mmCIF file of the C-alpha atoms, coordinates in Angstrom:
data_MODEL
# 
_entry.id   MODEL 
# 
loop_
_atom_site.group_PDB 
_atom_site.id 
_atom_site.type_symbol 
_atom_site.label_atom_id 
_atom_site.label_alt_id 
_atom_site.label_comp_id 
_atom_site.label_asym_id 
_atom_site.label_entity_id 
_atom_site.label_seq_id 
_atom_site.pdbx_PDB_ins_code 
_atom_site.Cartn_x 
_atom_site.Cartn_y 
_atom_site.Cartn_z 
_atom_site.occupancy 
_atom_site.B_iso_or_equiv 
_atom_site.pdbx_formal_charge 
_atom_site.auth_seq_id 
_atom_site.auth_comp_id 
_atom_site.auth_asym_id 
_atom_site.auth_atom_id 
_atom_site.pdbx_PDB_model_num 
ATOM 1   C CA . MET A 1 1   ? 0.000  0.000  0.000  1.00 0.00 ? 1   MET A CA 1 
ATOM 2   C CA . THR A 1 2   ? 1.378  3.427  -0.953 1.00 0.00 ? 2   THR A CA 1 
ATOM 3   C CA . ILE A 1 3   ? 0.751  6.656  0.959  1.00 0.00 ? 3   ILE A CA 1 
ATOM 4   C CA . ARG A 1 4   ? -1.803 7.606  -1.702 1.00 0.00 ? 4   ARG A CA 1 
ATOM 5   C CA . ASP A 1 5   ? -3.905 4.662  -0.529 1.00 0.00 ? 5   ASP A CA 1 
ATOM 6   C CA . TRP A 1 6   ? -3.941 5.895  3.084  1.00 0.00 ? 6   TRP A CA 1 
ATOM 7   C CA . PRO A 1 7   ? -6.898 7.825  4.530  1.00 0.00 ? 7   PRO A CA 1 
ATOM 8   C CA . GLN A 1 8   ? -6.380 11.456 3.601  1.00 0.00 ? 8   GLN A CA 1 
ATOM 9   C CA . GLY A 1 9   ? -6.141 12.586 7.230  1.00 0.00 ? 9   GLY A CA 1 
ATOM 10  C CA . GLU A 1 10  ? -3.220 10.219 7.845  1.00 0.00 ? 10  GLU A CA 1 
ATOM 11  C CA . ARG A 1 11  ? -1.072 11.264 4.902  1.00 0.00 ? 11  ARG A CA 1 
ATOM 12  C CA . PRO A 1 12  ? 1.915  13.277 6.175  1.00 0.00 ? 12  PRO A CA 1 
ATOM 13  C CA . ARG A 1 13  ? 1.383  16.297 3.927  1.00 0.00 ? 13  ARG A CA 1 
ATOM 14  C CA . GLU A 1 14  ? -2.346 16.552 4.588  1.00 0.00 ? 14  GLU A CA 1 
ATOM 15  C CA . LYS A 1 15  ? -1.770 15.884 8.285  1.00 0.00 ? 15  LYS A CA 1 
ATOM 16  C CA . LEU A 1 16  ? 0.697  18.784 8.418  1.00 0.00 ? 16  LEU A CA 1 
ATOM 17  C CA . LEU A 1 17  ? -1.726 21.136 6.653  1.00 0.00 ? 17  LEU A CA 1 
ATOM 18  C CA . ASN A 1 18  ? -4.664 20.174 8.868  1.00 0.00 ? 18  ASN A CA 1 
ATOM 19  C CA . ARG A 1 19  ? -2.975 19.741 12.244 1.00 0.00 ? 19  ARG A CA 1 
ATOM 20  C CA . GLY A 1 20  ? 0.326  21.587 11.996 1.00 0.00 ? 20  GLY A CA 1 
ATOM 21  C CA . SER A 1 21  ? 3.887  20.317 11.678 1.00 0.00 ? 21  SER A CA 1 
ATOM 22  C CA . VAL A 1 22  ? 4.184  19.537 15.401 1.00 0.00 ? 22  VAL A CA 1 
ATOM 23  C CA . ALA A 1 23  ? 1.651  16.738 14.935 1.00 0.00 ? 23  ALA A CA 1 
ATOM 24  C CA . LEU A 1 24  ? 4.038  14.819 12.689 1.00 0.00 ? 24  LEU A CA 1 
ATOM 25  C CA . SER A 1 25  ? 6.563  12.241 13.849 1.00 0.00 ? 25  SER A CA 1 
ATOM 26  C CA . ASP A 1 26  ? 10.214 12.429 12.811 1.00 0.00 ? 26  ASP A CA 1 
ATOM 27  C CA . ALA A 1 27  ? 9.573  9.752  10.204 1.00 0.00 ? 27  ALA A CA 1 
ATOM 28  C CA . GLU A 1 28  ? 6.624  11.650 8.750  1.00 0.00 ? 28  GLU A CA 1 
ATOM 29  C CA . LEU A 1 29  ? 8.644  14.866 8.511  1.00 0.00 ? 29  LEU A CA 1 
ATOM 30  C CA . VAL A 1 30  ? 11.525 13.077 6.801  1.00 0.00 ? 30  VAL A CA 1 
ATOM 31  C CA . ALA A 1 31  ? 9.061  11.394 4.428  1.00 0.00 ? 31  ALA A CA 1 
ATOM 32  C CA . ILE A 1 32  ? 7.770  14.771 3.263  1.00 0.00 ? 32  ILE A CA 1 
ATOM 33  C CA . PHE A 1 33  ? 11.283 15.734 2.173  1.00 0.00 ? 33  PHE A CA 1 
ATOM 34  C CA . LEU A 1 34  ? 12.005 12.331 0.619  1.00 0.00 ? 34  LEU A CA 1 
ATOM 35  C CA . ARG A 1 35  ? 8.717  12.578 -1.316 1.00 0.00 ? 35  ARG A CA 1 
ATOM 36  C CA . THR A 1 36  ? 8.904  9.014  -2.643 1.00 0.00 ? 36  THR A CA 1 
ATOM 37  C CA . GLY A 1 37  ? 9.900  5.624  -1.312 1.00 0.00 ? 37  GLY A CA 1 
ATOM 38  C CA . CYS A 1 38  ? 11.216 2.639  -3.244 1.00 0.00 ? 38  CYS A CA 1 
ATOM 39  C CA . ARG A 1 39  ? 9.772  -0.533 -4.688 1.00 0.00 ? 39  ARG A CA 1 
ATOM 40  C CA . GLY A 1 40  ? 7.461  -2.083 -2.134 1.00 0.00 ? 40  GLY A CA 1 
ATOM 41  C CA . HIS A 1 41  ? 8.054  0.615  0.487  1.00 0.00 ? 41  HIS A CA 1 
ATOM 42  C CA . SER A 1 42  ? 6.435  4.001  1.012  1.00 0.00 ? 42  SER A CA 1 
ATOM 43  C CA . ALA A 1 43  ? 8.338  7.194  1.813  1.00 0.00 ? 43  ALA A CA 1 
ATOM 44  C CA . ILE A 1 44  ? 7.422  6.720  5.482  1.00 0.00 ? 44  ILE A CA 1 
ATOM 45  C CA . ASP A 1 45  ? 8.735  3.136  5.436  1.00 0.00 ? 45  ASP A CA 1 
ATOM 46  C CA . LEU A 1 46  ? 12.002 4.444  4.001  1.00 0.00 ? 46  LEU A CA 1 
ATOM 47  C CA . ALA A 1 47  ? 12.134 7.276  6.546  1.00 0.00 ? 47  ALA A CA 1 
ATOM 48  C CA . ARG A 1 48  ? 11.575 4.874  9.450  1.00 0.00 ? 48  ARG A CA 1 
ATOM 49  C CA . ARG A 1 49  ? 14.310 2.584  8.158  1.00 0.00 ? 49  ARG A CA 1 
ATOM 50  C CA . LEU A 1 50  ? 16.727 5.511  7.894  1.00 0.00 ? 50  LEU A CA 1 
ATOM 51  C CA . LEU A 1 51  ? 15.984 6.736  11.404 1.00 0.00 ? 51  LEU A CA 1 
ATOM 52  C CA . GLN A 1 52  ? 16.379 3.246  12.839 1.00 0.00 ? 52  GLN A CA 1 
ATOM 53  C CA . GLN A 1 53  ? 19.576 2.512  10.936 1.00 0.00 ? 53  GLN A CA 1 
ATOM 54  C CA . PHE A 1 54  ? 21.276 5.802  11.794 1.00 0.00 ? 54  PHE A CA 1 
ATOM 55  C CA . GLY A 1 55  ? 19.950 6.057  15.348 1.00 0.00 ? 55  GLY A CA 1 
ATOM 56  C CA . GLY A 1 56  ? 17.714 9.091  15.081 1.00 0.00 ? 56  GLY A CA 1 
ATOM 57  C CA . LEU A 1 57  ? 17.170 12.356 13.253 1.00 0.00 ? 57  LEU A CA 1 
ATOM 58  C CA . ARG A 1 58  ? 20.362 14.148 14.244 1.00 0.00 ? 58  ARG A CA 1 
ATOM 59  C CA . PRO A 1 59  ? 22.812 11.351 13.321 1.00 0.00 ? 59  PRO A CA 1 
ATOM 60  C CA . LEU A 1 60  ? 20.897 10.822 10.067 1.00 0.00 ? 60  LEU A CA 1 
ATOM 61  C CA . LEU A 1 61  ? 21.296 14.443 8.998  1.00 0.00 ? 61  LEU A CA 1 
ATOM 62  C CA . ALA A 1 62  ? 24.954 14.452 10.093 1.00 0.00 ? 62  ALA A CA 1 
ATOM 63  C CA . ALA A 1 63  ? 25.836 11.248 8.232  1.00 0.00 ? 63  ALA A CA 1 
ATOM 64  C CA . PRO A 1 64  ? 28.136 11.474 5.190  1.00 0.00 ? 64  PRO A CA 1 
ATOM 65  C CA . ARG A 1 65  ? 26.682 11.195 1.711  1.00 0.00 ? 65  ARG A CA 1 
ATOM 66  C CA . GLU A 1 66  ? 28.281 7.801  1.051  1.00 0.00 ? 66  GLU A CA 1 
ATOM 67  C CA . ARG A 1 67  ? 26.510 6.158  3.989  1.00 0.00 ? 67  ARG A CA 1 
ATOM 68  C CA . ILE A 1 68  ? 23.103 7.624  3.189  1.00 0.00 ? 68  ILE A CA 1 
ATOM 69  C CA . CYS A 1 69  ? 23.304 6.864  -0.528 1.00 0.00 ? 69  CYS A CA 1 
ATOM 70  C CA . ALA A 1 70  ? 24.233 3.264  0.274  1.00 0.00 ? 70  ALA A CA 1 
ATOM 71  C CA . VAL A 1 71  ? 20.754 2.702  1.758  1.00 0.00 ? 71  VAL A CA 1 
ATOM 72  C CA . THR A 1 72  ? 18.345 1.013  -0.660 1.00 0.00 ? 72  THR A CA 1 
ATOM 73  C CA . GLY A 1 73  ? 15.920 3.609  -1.983 1.00 0.00 ? 73  GLY A CA 1 
ATOM 74  C CA . MET A 1 74  ? 18.231 6.536  -1.371 1.00 0.00 ? 74  MET A CA 1 
ATOM 75  C CA . GLY A 1 75  ? 20.514 8.365  -3.779 1.00 0.00 ? 75  GLY A CA 1 
ATOM 76  C CA . THR A 1 76  ? 22.159 11.719 -4.356 1.00 0.00 ? 76  THR A CA 1 
ATOM 77  C CA . ALA A 1 77  ? 18.850 13.479 -5.028 1.00 0.00 ? 77  ALA A CA 1 
ATOM 78  C CA . LYS A 1 78  ? 17.281 12.363 -1.736 1.00 0.00 ? 78  LYS A CA 1 
ATOM 79  C CA . TYR A 1 79  ? 20.530 13.084 0.121  1.00 0.00 ? 79  TYR A CA 1 
ATOM 80  C CA . ALA A 1 80  ? 20.477 16.617 -1.329 1.00 0.00 ? 80  ALA A CA 1 
ATOM 81  C CA . GLN A 1 81  ? 16.862 17.057 -0.207 1.00 0.00 ? 81  GLN A CA 1 
ATOM 82  C CA . LEU A 1 82  ? 17.718 16.134 3.385  1.00 0.00 ? 82  LEU A CA 1 
ATOM 83  C CA . GLN A 1 83  ? 20.767 18.429 3.417  1.00 0.00 ? 83  GLN A CA 1 
ATOM 84  C CA . ALA A 1 84  ? 18.683 21.278 2.042  1.00 0.00 ? 84  ALA A CA 1 
ATOM 85  C CA . ALA A 1 85  ? 16.165 20.755 4.851  1.00 0.00 ? 85  ALA A CA 1 
ATOM 86  C CA . LEU A 1 86  ? 18.974 20.854 7.431  1.00 0.00 ? 86  LEU A CA 1 
ATOM 87  C CA . GLU A 1 87  ? 20.500 24.014 5.973  1.00 0.00 ? 87  GLU A CA 1 
ATOM 88  C CA . LEU A 1 88  ? 17.094 25.695 5.823  1.00 0.00 ? 88  LEU A CA 1 
ATOM 89  C CA . GLY A 1 89  ? 16.589 25.039 9.526  1.00 0.00 ? 89  GLY A CA 1 
ATOM 90  C CA . GLN A 1 90  ? 20.039 26.366 10.404 1.00 0.00 ? 90  GLN A CA 1 
ATOM 91  C CA . ARG A 1 91  ? 19.542 29.516 8.372  1.00 0.00 ? 91  ARG A CA 1 
ATOM 92  C CA . HIS A 1 92  ? 16.172 30.103 10.016 1.00 0.00 ? 92  HIS A CA 1 
ATOM 93  C CA . LEU A 1 93  ? 17.831 29.761 13.422 1.00 0.00 ? 93  LEU A CA 1 
ATOM 94  C CA . GLY A 1 94  ? 20.591 32.152 12.394 1.00 0.00 ? 94  GLY A CA 1 
ATOM 95  C CA . GLU A 1 95  ? 18.337 34.916 11.082 1.00 0.00 ? 95  GLU A CA 1 
ATOM 96  C CA . VAL A 1 96  ? 17.983 36.365 14.581 1.00 0.00 ? 96  VAL A CA 1 
ATOM 97  C CA . LEU A 1 97  ? 21.651 37.373 14.363 1.00 0.00 ? 97  LEU A CA 1 
ATOM 98  C CA . PHE A 1 98  ? 21.001 39.537 11.349 1.00 0.00 ? 98  PHE A CA 1 
ATOM 99  C CA . ARG A 1 99  ? 17.912 41.425 12.411 1.00 0.00 ? 99  ARG A CA 1 
ATOM 100 C CA . GLY A 1 100 ? 19.708 44.028 14.476 1.00 0.00 ? 100 GLY A CA 1 
ATOM 101 C CA . ALA A 1 101 ? 19.912 41.827 17.564 1.00 0.00 ? 101 ALA A CA 1 
ATOM 102 C CA . VAL A 1 102 ? 22.458 43.048 20.086 1.00 0.00 ? 102 VAL A CA 1 
ATOM 103 C CA . LEU A 1 103 ? 24.754 40.203 21.162 1.00 0.00 ? 103 LEU A CA 1 
ATOM 104 C CA . ASP A 1 104 ? 25.274 41.342 24.730 1.00 0.00 ? 104 ASP A CA 1 
ATOM 105 C CA . SER A 1 105 ? 25.683 37.853 26.243 1.00 0.00 ? 105 SER A CA 1 
ATOM 106 C CA . PRO A 1 106 ? 27.388 34.621 25.146 1.00 0.00 ? 106 PRO A CA 1 
ATOM 107 C CA . GLN A 1 107 ? 24.077 32.728 25.159 1.00 0.00 ? 107 GLN A CA 1 
ATOM 108 C CA . VAL A 1 108 ? 22.654 34.394 22.039 1.00 0.00 ? 108 VAL A CA 1 
ATOM 109 C CA . ALA A 1 109 ? 25.588 33.383 19.867 1.00 0.00 ? 109 ALA A CA 1 
ATOM 110 C CA . ARG A 1 110 ? 26.033 30.057 21.677 1.00 0.00 ? 110 ARG A CA 1 
ATOM 111 C CA . ASP A 1 111 ? 22.668 28.644 20.610 1.00 0.00 ? 111 ASP A CA 1 
ATOM 112 C CA . TYR A 1 112 ? 23.262 29.452 16.959 1.00 0.00 ? 112 TYR A CA 1 
ATOM 113 C CA . LEU A 1 113 ? 26.873 28.280 16.813 1.00 0.00 ? 113 LEU A CA 1 
ATOM 114 C CA . HIS A 1 114 ? 26.185 25.081 18.724 1.00 0.00 ? 114 HIS A CA 1 
ATOM 115 C CA . ALA A 1 115 ? 23.463 24.049 16.291 1.00 0.00 ? 115 ALA A CA 1 
ATOM 116 C CA . ARG A 1 116 ? 25.614 24.947 13.296 1.00 0.00 ? 116 ARG A CA 1 
ATOM 117 C CA . LEU A 1 117 ? 28.932 23.392 14.310 1.00 0.00 ? 117 LEU A CA 1 
ATOM 118 C CA . ARG A 1 118 ? 28.311 20.494 16.684 1.00 0.00 ? 118 ARG A CA 1 
ATOM 119 C CA . ASP A 1 119 ? 27.958 17.800 13.994 1.00 0.00 ? 119 ASP A CA 1 
ATOM 120 C CA . ARG A 1 120 ? 30.912 18.771 11.813 1.00 0.00 ? 120 ARG A CA 1 
ATOM 121 C CA . GLN A 1 121 ? 33.319 15.898 11.203 1.00 0.00 ? 121 GLN A CA 1 
ATOM 122 C CA . TYR A 1 122 ? 36.261 18.281 10.855 1.00 0.00 ? 122 TYR A CA 1 
ATOM 123 C CA . GLU A 1 123 ? 37.351 21.386 12.729 1.00 0.00 ? 123 GLU A CA 1 
ATOM 124 C CA . VAL A 1 124 ? 35.990 24.732 11.559 1.00 0.00 ? 124 VAL A CA 1 
ATOM 125 C CA . PHE A 1 125 ? 37.044 28.176 12.780 1.00 0.00 ? 125 PHE A CA 1 
ATOM 126 C CA . CYS A 1 126 ? 34.325 30.819 12.472 1.00 0.00 ? 126 CYS A CA 1 
ATOM 127 C CA . CYS A 1 127 ? 33.826 34.466 13.239 1.00 0.00 ? 127 CYS A CA 1 
ATOM 128 C CA . LEU A 1 128 ? 30.845 36.687 13.961 1.00 0.00 ? 128 LEU A CA 1 
ATOM 129 C CA . PHE A 1 129 ? 31.609 40.266 12.965 1.00 0.00 ? 129 PHE A CA 1 
ATOM 130 C CA . LEU A 1 130 ? 29.861 42.970 15.008 1.00 0.00 ? 130 LEU A CA 1 
ATOM 131 C CA . ASP A 1 131 ? 29.411 46.727 14.819 1.00 0.00 ? 131 ASP A CA 1 
ATOM 132 C CA . ASN A 1 132 ? 30.119 49.156 17.672 1.00 0.00 ? 132 ASN A CA 1 
ATOM 133 C CA . ARG A 1 133 ? 26.728 48.381 19.223 1.00 0.00 ? 133 ARG A CA 1 
ATOM 134 C CA . HIS A 1 134 ? 27.469 44.645 19.109 1.00 0.00 ? 134 HIS A CA 1 
ATOM 135 C CA . ARG A 1 135 ? 24.942 43.985 16.348 1.00 0.00 ? 135 ARG A CA 1 
ATOM 136 C CA . ALA A 1 136 ? 25.821 41.181 13.937 1.00 0.00 ? 136 ALA A CA 1 
ATOM 137 C CA . LEU A 1 137 ? 27.223 42.265 10.583 1.00 0.00 ? 137 LEU A CA 1 
ATOM 138 C CA . ALA A 1 138 ? 28.211 38.895 9.138  1.00 0.00 ? 138 ALA A CA 1 
ATOM 139 C CA . PHE A 1 139 ? 29.088 35.300 9.963  1.00 0.00 ? 139 PHE A CA 1 
ATOM 140 C CA . GLU A 1 140 ? 31.919 33.512 8.159  1.00 0.00 ? 140 GLU A CA 1 
ATOM 141 C CA . GLU A 1 141 ? 33.638 30.141 8.298  1.00 0.00 ? 141 GLU A CA 1 
ATOM 142 C CA . LEU A 1 142 ? 37.221 31.312 7.874  1.00 0.00 ? 142 LEU A CA 1 
ATOM 143 C CA . PHE A 1 143 ? 39.276 28.125 8.170  1.00 0.00 ? 143 PHE A CA 1 
ATOM 144 C CA . LYS A 1 144 ? 38.597 24.414 7.820  1.00 0.00 ? 144 LYS A CA 1 
ATOM 145 C CA . GLY A 1 145 ? 40.833 21.672 9.158  1.00 0.00 ? 145 GLY A CA 1 
ATOM 146 C CA . THR A 1 146 ? 40.905 18.017 10.075 1.00 0.00 ? 146 THR A CA 1 
ATOM 147 C CA . LEU A 1 147 ? 40.076 16.059 13.204 1.00 0.00 ? 147 LEU A CA 1 
ATOM 148 C CA . ASN A 1 148 ? 43.456 17.180 14.560 1.00 0.00 ? 148 ASN A CA 1 
ATOM 149 C CA . GLY A 1 149 ? 42.968 20.894 14.207 1.00 0.00 ? 149 GLY A CA 1 
ATOM 150 C CA . THR A 1 150 ? 43.024 23.791 11.798 1.00 0.00 ? 150 THR A CA 1 
ATOM 151 C CA . SER A 1 151 ? 45.531 26.436 10.823 1.00 0.00 ? 151 SER A CA 1 
ATOM 152 C CA . VAL A 1 152 ? 44.251 29.907 11.699 1.00 0.00 ? 152 VAL A CA 1 
ATOM 153 C CA . HIS A 1 153 ? 46.060 32.934 10.294 1.00 0.00 ? 153 HIS A CA 1 
ATOM 154 C CA . PRO A 1 154 ? 45.678 36.141 12.371 1.00 0.00 ? 154 PRO A CA 1 
ATOM 155 C CA . ARG A 1 155 ? 46.466 38.331 9.363  1.00 0.00 ? 155 ARG A CA 1 
ATOM 156 C CA . GLU A 1 156 ? 43.508 36.885 7.439  1.00 0.00 ? 156 GLU A CA 1 
ATOM 157 C CA . VAL A 1 157 ? 41.211 37.352 10.444 1.00 0.00 ? 157 VAL A CA 1 
ATOM 158 C CA . VAL A 1 158 ? 42.233 41.010 10.714 1.00 0.00 ? 158 VAL A CA 1 
ATOM 159 C CA . LYS A 1 159 ? 41.706 41.446 6.959  1.00 0.00 ? 159 LYS A CA 1 
ATOM 160 C CA . ARG A 1 160 ? 38.164 40.027 7.081  1.00 0.00 ? 160 ARG A CA 1 
ATOM 161 C CA . ALA A 1 161 ? 37.269 42.082 10.167 1.00 0.00 ? 161 ALA A CA 1 
ATOM 162 C CA . LEU A 1 162 ? 38.421 45.282 8.455  1.00 0.00 ? 162 LEU A CA 1 
ATOM 163 C CA . GLY A 1 163 ? 36.552 44.260 5.325  1.00 0.00 ? 163 GLY A CA 1 
ATOM 164 C CA . HIS A 1 164 ? 33.310 44.128 7.306  1.00 0.00 ? 164 HIS A CA 1 
ATOM 165 C CA . ASN A 1 165 ? 34.178 47.364 9.131  1.00 0.00 ? 165 ASN A CA 1 
ATOM 166 C CA . ALA A 1 166 ? 33.734 45.431 12.380 1.00 0.00 ? 166 ALA A CA 1 
ATOM 167 C CA . ALA A 1 167 ? 34.236 46.996 15.791 1.00 0.00 ? 167 ALA A CA 1 
ATOM 168 C CA . ALA A 1 168 ? 34.158 43.660 17.635 1.00 0.00 ? 168 ALA A CA 1 
ATOM 169 C CA . VAL A 1 169 ? 34.215 39.928 16.921 1.00 0.00 ? 169 VAL A CA 1 
ATOM 170 C CA . ILE A 1 170 ? 33.159 36.629 18.458 1.00 0.00 ? 170 ILE A CA 1 
ATOM 171 C CA . PHE A 1 171 ? 35.227 33.595 17.501 1.00 0.00 ? 171 PHE A CA 1 
ATOM 172 C CA . SER A 1 172 ? 34.048 30.014 17.503 1.00 0.00 ? 172 SER A CA 1 
ATOM 173 C CA . HIS A 1 173 ? 35.416 26.612 16.584 1.00 0.00 ? 173 HIS A CA 1 
ATOM 174 C CA . ASN A 1 174 ? 34.264 23.065 17.124 1.00 0.00 ? 174 ASN A CA 1 
ATOM 175 C CA . HIS A 1 175 ? 35.958 20.052 18.637 1.00 0.00 ? 175 HIS A CA 1 
ATOM 176 C CA . PRO A 1 176 ? 34.962 17.007 16.530 1.00 0.00 ? 176 PRO A CA 1 
ATOM 177 C CA . SER A 1 177 ? 35.841 14.807 19.526 1.00 0.00 ? 177 SER A CA 1 
ATOM 178 C CA . GLY A 1 178 ? 32.729 16.203 21.205 1.00 0.00 ? 178 GLY A CA 1 
ATOM 179 C CA . VAL A 1 179 ? 34.674 17.553 24.206 1.00 0.00 ? 179 VAL A CA 1 
ATOM 180 C CA . ALA A 1 180 ? 34.348 21.329 24.407 1.00 0.00 ? 180 ALA A CA 1 
ATOM 181 C CA . GLU A 1 181 ? 37.130 21.940 26.930 1.00 0.00 ? 181 GLU A CA 1 
ATOM 182 C CA . PRO A 1 182 ? 39.524 24.600 25.526 1.00 0.00 ? 182 PRO A CA 1 
ATOM 183 C CA . SER A 1 183 ? 43.061 23.370 24.984 1.00 0.00 ? 183 SER A CA 1 
ATOM 184 C CA . LEU A 1 184 ? 46.236 25.312 25.728 1.00 0.00 ? 184 LEU A CA 1 
ATOM 185 C CA . ALA A 1 185 ? 46.626 25.723 21.972 1.00 0.00 ? 185 ALA A CA 1 
ATOM 186 C CA . ASP A 1 186 ? 43.121 27.262 21.810 1.00 0.00 ? 186 ASP A CA 1 
ATOM 187 C CA . GLN A 1 187 ? 44.057 29.728 24.541 1.00 0.00 ? 187 GLN A CA 1 
ATOM 188 C CA . SER A 1 188 ? 47.346 30.614 22.875 1.00 0.00 ? 188 SER A CA 1 
ATOM 189 C CA . LEU A 1 189 ? 45.656 31.177 19.505 1.00 0.00 ? 189 LEU A CA 1 
ATOM 190 C CA . THR A 1 190 ? 42.983 33.348 21.075 1.00 0.00 ? 190 THR A CA 1 
ATOM 191 C CA . GLN A 1 191 ? 45.574 35.582 22.720 1.00 0.00 ? 191 GLN A CA 1 
ATOM 192 C CA . ARG A 1 192 ? 47.408 35.970 19.398 1.00 0.00 ? 192 ARG A CA 1 
ATOM 193 C CA . LEU A 1 193 ? 44.169 37.013 17.733 1.00 0.00 ? 193 LEU A CA 1 
ATOM 194 C CA . VAL A 1 194 ? 43.315 39.422 20.552 1.00 0.00 ? 194 VAL A CA 1 
ATOM 195 C CA . ASP A 1 195 ? 46.729 41.064 20.207 1.00 0.00 ? 195 ASP A CA 1 
ATOM 196 C CA . ALA A 1 196 ? 46.504 41.279 16.401 1.00 0.00 ? 196 ALA A CA 1 
ATOM 197 C CA . LEU A 1 197 ? 43.029 42.808 16.413 1.00 0.00 ? 197 LEU A CA 1 
ATOM 198 C CA . ALA A 1 198 ? 43.904 45.240 19.204 1.00 0.00 ? 198 ALA A CA 1 
ATOM 199 C CA . LEU A 1 199 ? 46.352 46.888 16.807 1.00 0.00 ? 199 LEU A CA 1 
ATOM 200 C CA . VAL A 1 200 ? 43.393 47.993 14.680 1.00 0.00 ? 200 VAL A CA 1 
ATOM 201 C CA . ASP A 1 201 ? 41.065 48.731 17.631 1.00 0.00 ? 201 ASP A CA 1 
ATOM 202 C CA . ILE A 1 202 ? 38.808 45.695 17.199 1.00 0.00 ? 202 ILE A CA 1 
ATOM 203 C CA . ARG A 1 203 ? 37.673 43.946 20.381 1.00 0.00 ? 203 ARG A CA 1 
ATOM 204 C CA . VAL A 1 204 ? 37.353 40.197 20.857 1.00 0.00 ? 204 VAL A CA 1 
ATOM 205 C CA . LEU A 1 205 ? 34.183 39.686 22.900 1.00 0.00 ? 205 LEU A CA 1 
ATOM 206 C CA . ASP A 1 206 ? 34.326 35.912 23.191 1.00 0.00 ? 206 ASP A CA 1 
ATOM 207 C CA . HIS A 1 207 ? 35.620 32.641 21.811 1.00 0.00 ? 207 HIS A CA 1 
ATOM 208 C CA . LEU A 1 208 ? 33.132 29.786 21.935 1.00 0.00 ? 208 LEU A CA 1 
ATOM 209 C CA . VAL A 1 209 ? 34.302 26.170 21.738 1.00 0.00 ? 209 VAL A CA 1 
ATOM 210 C CA . VAL A 1 210 ? 31.533 23.881 20.493 1.00 0.00 ? 210 VAL A CA 1 
ATOM 211 C CA . GLY A 1 211 ? 31.378 20.254 21.599 1.00 0.00 ? 211 GLY A CA 1 
ATOM 212 C CA . ASP A 1 212 ? 28.672 17.653 21.339 1.00 0.00 ? 212 ASP A CA 1 
ATOM 213 C CA . GLY A 1 213 ? 26.673 18.446 24.453 1.00 0.00 ? 213 GLY A CA 1 
ATOM 214 C CA . GLU A 1 214 ? 27.982 21.831 25.509 1.00 0.00 ? 214 GLU A CA 1 
ATOM 215 C CA . THR A 1 215 ? 29.611 25.027 24.337 1.00 0.00 ? 215 THR A CA 1 
ATOM 216 C CA . VAL A 1 216 ? 32.332 26.651 26.460 1.00 0.00 ? 216 VAL A CA 1 
ATOM 217 C CA . SER A 1 217 ? 32.687 30.439 26.554 1.00 0.00 ? 217 SER A CA 1 
ATOM 218 C CA . PHE A 1 218 ? 36.139 31.940 27.030 1.00 0.00 ? 218 PHE A CA 1 
ATOM 219 C CA . SER A 1 219 ? 34.476 35.063 28.382 1.00 0.00 ? 219 SER A CA 1 
ATOM 220 C CA . GLU A 1 220 ? 32.550 33.152 31.046 1.00 0.00 ? 220 GLU A CA 1 
ATOM 221 C CA . ARG A 1 221 ? 35.685 31.206 31.975 1.00 0.00 ? 221 ARG A CA 1 
ATOM 222 C CA . GLY A 1 222 ? 37.653 34.430 32.469 1.00 0.00 ? 222 GLY A CA 1 
ATOM 223 C CA . LEU A 1 223 ? 40.054 33.488 29.652 1.00 0.00 ? 223 LEU A CA 1 
ATOM 224 C CA . LEU A 1 224 ? 39.706 36.823 27.845 1.00 0.00 ? 224 LEU A CA 1 
# 
């Protein structure tokens, strides 16, 4: 039986329209993005199999393309649809940063950066550029590395900050290990960046280290 044969009120799309998206299960939401299933299995059957095989919604969306495309009924098109859904959600979450919101506490940036960086399989160094009232001007991923770290160049950071006419910045990077505790190398790098940006009168407000379950703020730790 295909989804078209189901009672109209039980079809995921109609259910969403009639009862709202919160009424749908994870499998039903995934099925809407997948649109179709495979021979002998509906889109919901395929979605349930994916969620069971990968251990839930978050690990499914964080899985590499090769693993997802290896599942019967999946392929590059369906993988692209799931990644588009993930990116759409992240951009929606991040819009608050670009509506004139004043980032006067680590928590505002923490929520956004944690959602964006926690599932990366490699290390990424990012920067939020702020004006003199601490309103977000731009967000950029400046450097990408491996599981062992990334090479961050202070000169390039200064160049990008000046390019955005920033008065302050918030740095962030993830630890693919899942442990958010700042290393001595993280502290040393942060001090180098603070010193470099001070030469052009740009303040470093915070450096957030994103792990799996938590995000550590240098500012809250007294490391800045």
